N, C-alpha and C positions, 0 to 999 in steps of 0.2 A: 667429375664422379665424387671428389672429395666435398665440394659444395652440396651435392645431392645427399651424401651420407650424413653430413652435419645437418642438413634440413631434416632428415629422417629422424635421427636421434632426438633432436629438439621436439619434434612433434610427437614422439612416443613418450617423451619425458613430461611434457605439458598435459597429454593424454591421462598418463598414469596419475599425475597429481590430482586431476579433477575426479578421478573415480575412489579416491581414498574416502573414509568416514570424516566424522567431525573433527575438527582441530587441524586439518590439512592446510597448510600454508602455500603461498606462491613460492615455488622453488627457487625462483630467480633472486629471492631476499627482498623484492619490493612488494610490500604488503598492499599497496594502494595504486594499481595499475588501473588508469582511467581511460575508457574508451567513448570518444565523443562522435557526435553526429551533428551535422549543420546544414542549414539552406541560407538563403539570403536575409532571412529575418529572425532566425532563432538558433540555438544550440542546446542540445541535450547530451548529458554524460552519465555513464554507468561505471561501477567500480567492479571489476573482476573479483575482488577480495569480499565476498558476501554477496554479490550481485546487485547492489542498492543502486536506485537512481540517486545521484548525489547533486546534480545541478541542471537546472532548466531556466534559460533566460533568453531575453531579447538581445538581438545584435546591438541595439542602441541604448540599452539598459542592462546593466551588470547585476541587478538585484535578482538573486537566486532564493527562491522559497525554501529549498531543501539543504539548509546548512547544520541542521539537527544532527548531533552525533553524541554517542557515549564514549567516555574513555575507558580504556581496555580494564582499568581497576574498578570501574563502575558496572561492569558486566555480571550476570549472574555467574555464580561460582562454576557452574558447569560449561560455561562459554568462554572462560577465560583464555583459552589456547586459540579461539578462533577470531573470526572477523567481528568487530564491534558493530553494534546497531547503529545505523545512520540513515538519513534521508528517506526515501521510499524503499524499504525493504519489505520482502515477503515472508510471512509466517505461514508455513505449511507442514503437514505431519502433525502439527499441533499448533495452538493459540494460546501461549501462556506456558507454565512449567510442567515438566514431565513428572511422571510419578516416581516414587523413591526407588522402584525396581528399575525404570527407564534411566534414572540417574546413574545408577551403578552400571547400566550399559553403555553409558557415554552419550545418551541422548541430550542434545542441548535444549536450552530455553528458546521457545518459538521455532524449533525444528532446525533440521541441518542446512537447508539451502542459503539462509542468511548468515551461516557460520563458516562456510567453506569457499573455496576457490572455484570459480566459473571458467570454463573452457569457452574461448572464443573460437566460433566455428567458421563463420562468414562475417565479412564486413564490407560495405560500400560507403559512398559519401553520405547516404541517409537512410543506412538500415544495418543492423547487425543481428546475428543469431548467436546466442550463448546458452550454455546448458552446464548442469551440475548433476551428480549423482548422489542422491540421500542413500548411501550404501547400508548404513545402519537401519534406515527405516524402510528400505525396500522399495523406493520409487524414484523415478528420474523427472527431471524438469527440463524442458528447452523453452526458450523465450525469444520470439521475434520482436524486434522494435523497428517501426518503419516511421520516419520523419517525414511529415507533408511536403510535397513538392514546393508549395507556395505559402502555407499558413503556419501559424505558430501553434501546432499541435503535433502530437504523435500518438500512433497506436501500438499497443502492446498485445501480443497474442502468445499465450502459454499452453503448452502441452504438458499434462501431468500423467506419467506413465505408472501404472501399478505393476512392479516387478515381481509381486509374490503370486504364489499359486493359489491364493485365497482372494475373496472380495474384503475390502476395506473401506472404512469410513476416512475420508482425507479432508480434514479441515484446512481452509485457505482463508487468510486474511491479508489484504494489500494494505501494509501498514505505512500510509503516506504521512510523514511527520515534518511539520513547518517549524522554523526557528528565526530568530532576528538575523538580518534587520528587516525582512518582509513581515515577520510576525511581531506585533506589538498589541497593546490593549485596545486599539482602535479597529483592528481586524473584525470584520463580519463574516459569519458563517451561514450559508444558507443552502437548502436541499428540499427535495420532494419526499423526504421521508414523512412516515405517519405515526403509528402508535410506537411506544418504546417504555423502558425503564432504566433505572439507575443501578449500575453493577455493584455498588455499594451495598445493596440490599441482597445480593447472591453470597451463599446459597439459601438464606431464609426466604419467606414467602414474598418474593420481590412482585409477583404479579398483582399483588393487593395495592401496589404503588405505581401503576402504569400511568404514563402522561402521554400528551399528543405533542408531537413536534410543532413549534421549537422549543417546548417547555419541558423542564426535567424535574421531578420532585426531589427535593434534598433532604426531607424529614418525612416522619410519619404523620405529621400534623397538616401535611398538604402544601408546605411552602415549596415555591418553585422558582426556577431560574430561567432565564431566556438564553438558549445555546447559540443564539445569533451573536451574541456579545462575548468578548474576551477579556473583560476587566474584573474578573474574578480572582480572589486570592487563594482560594482553596482547589485542589486537584480533583478531578472526578472523571468517570467514564459514563457517557450516556449512550444506550444501545436502541436502536430503532429499526423498523422493517420498511422496505419499499414495496408499495402496491402497484404502481404503475409498471408498464411493460419496460421501461428503461429507468435506472437510478442516476442521479446526478448530486454532486456536492461541490460548492464553490466557497473559496476565501478571498475576500476583498481587502485590500489595503488602501483607504482613501489618501494616505500621505503620497504614496507612489501612484495611485489610480491604477493599481495593477490588480488584475483578476486571475486566479489560478482556479481551474475546475477539472473535474472528473466526471465522465459518462460511461455507464456500462449497461449492458443488459441484465434486467433482474433476475432472469433465469440463471444466470451465471453466479450473480452476487446479490442475495436479498437483503442482506443486514448492512447496516451502517452504524459505525461506532465513533463517537466523538470524544477524544481524550483531550481534556484541558490540563496541562502539566505545568505545576508550579513548585518553585524551591524558596523557602523562607519567605513566601508570600508573593513572589515575584514570578510573572509568566516567563516560562522556559521552552514550552513546546506545545504544540497543537496537532493532534492526530486525526486525520480524515480517513478513517479505517473501514473499508468495505470488504465484506466477505461471504462465505458460506455458513458461518456459525455465529450464534448469538451469545453463546456461552463459551467461555475459555477452558483450557484444560485443567485449571486450578479448581474449577466446579467439580462437585461430586459426580462420578461417571453415569449413575443412574439418572440424575438430573439432565445431563447433557443429552441422553439418548432418548429421553422421554419429552423433552421440551416440544410443545407445539403452541406457537404464540400467533394466534389468528391464522392457523393454517401454515405458518412457516416454521421449520424445524433446523436442526443443527446438522443434518445428515447429508452428505456428499459422497455417496457410495461409488467407487470404481472397482469394477469386476476384476478378476484375476487376469493378469497379463493384457490389459486393455488400457486405452488412453482416453482422456477427456480434454476438450479445449475450451479454454476461457479467455476473454479479451476486454480491454477497456480503452478509453481514449483520454488523454490529458492534454489540456490547453492553457494558454497563458496569454492574456490580452493587456494591453496599455490602453485605456479608454479615456477620452478628452474630459468628459465630466464625471463627477462623482457618482457611483451608483447608489440608489436608494434601496431597490429591491430586485431580486431575480424572480421574475413571474413564472418562468418556464424555460426549459430547454428541449428543443425537438431534434430527434435524430433520424435522418433518412439516409439512405445508402450513399447519395452524392454529397450531403452537407450536414452540418450542425447549425441550428438557428437558436441564439439566445433572445429570450424576451425579457426587457428589463426597464425599470423606470429610473429617472434621475430627478433632481430637485425641480426640473423643468419640464420635461416630456417623457412620454413612453417611446421606447426604441427598440430596435432590433439589429442583431449583429449576426451575419452569415459567415460561416468558415468552410471552405470547399474541402472535401475529404478526398482530394486527389493525391495518391501516394505514388 
């Protein structure tokens, strides 16, 4: 009976901590509780403090693409008491900074979920269910992660519930952020993105300077850079739309012959943002950010709501007291030959097929989606 009561107290205590607003910490005093899943060939780990994907690596290779993180002192002012941004974290409720009024109300940069403690609801060897309650913003988020039974990939399904009595627009951006040692200037980025623009021109007339993937205009005279490369000294964010039924983006390091990729349904996430982050001219971060919005919350409100870029908007309305589900797949592959180009990714219910070329030949790689 004593053990049962202690267990009940702990469960109530953890549940209460997950339901507080921004700034809530893990009440055990450990800000960085990591939950890991594994199969015979790979391991993936999430933090409950902010909910971020913090590690994904092969069992025979310790290189982890998701080592990027911000120090607490470098976080936006309104996030200083919450979890630091790291790895692949989710921006939802907003992508970017809150308004002055929202800041006074305690709303953090990039939304509450990446700033608060996540409750672990279920765990098996290859799956977890975790959730958080964005109390200040009026929505809840539940995430199910399932690692493949035999392949180096996992699937994430997230349920976003609007707890308000009114419909609302709910921006979502999956902020997957890479860093060293996986990230270096030799890393190449490839995607099936199409048209896009440079975020540096927002909120000016940025549509005058649109470009076609993989090129991004960097000045009003038409100078362009190739987003497949990572050897640039300046920071930038290129934003593009996906027109195929599925979207995909990959990052490849030829030194490790390691390919990281994401695949998702375009109806879930029609936008892709490539963030190239530098400090003092040196590469520090690469963001592969896919989401429901092409303009962040730092853009003027009217511009955000009126944006229509080749039929793609910023709107992701969730009706009052209802939920929406969105999902994506992440994979990691070690390939024998250096990849020259990703020609395409085909997603079927039973498998993923990568079509790529090396210096020698055209090849395919099929990953079983057996979960």
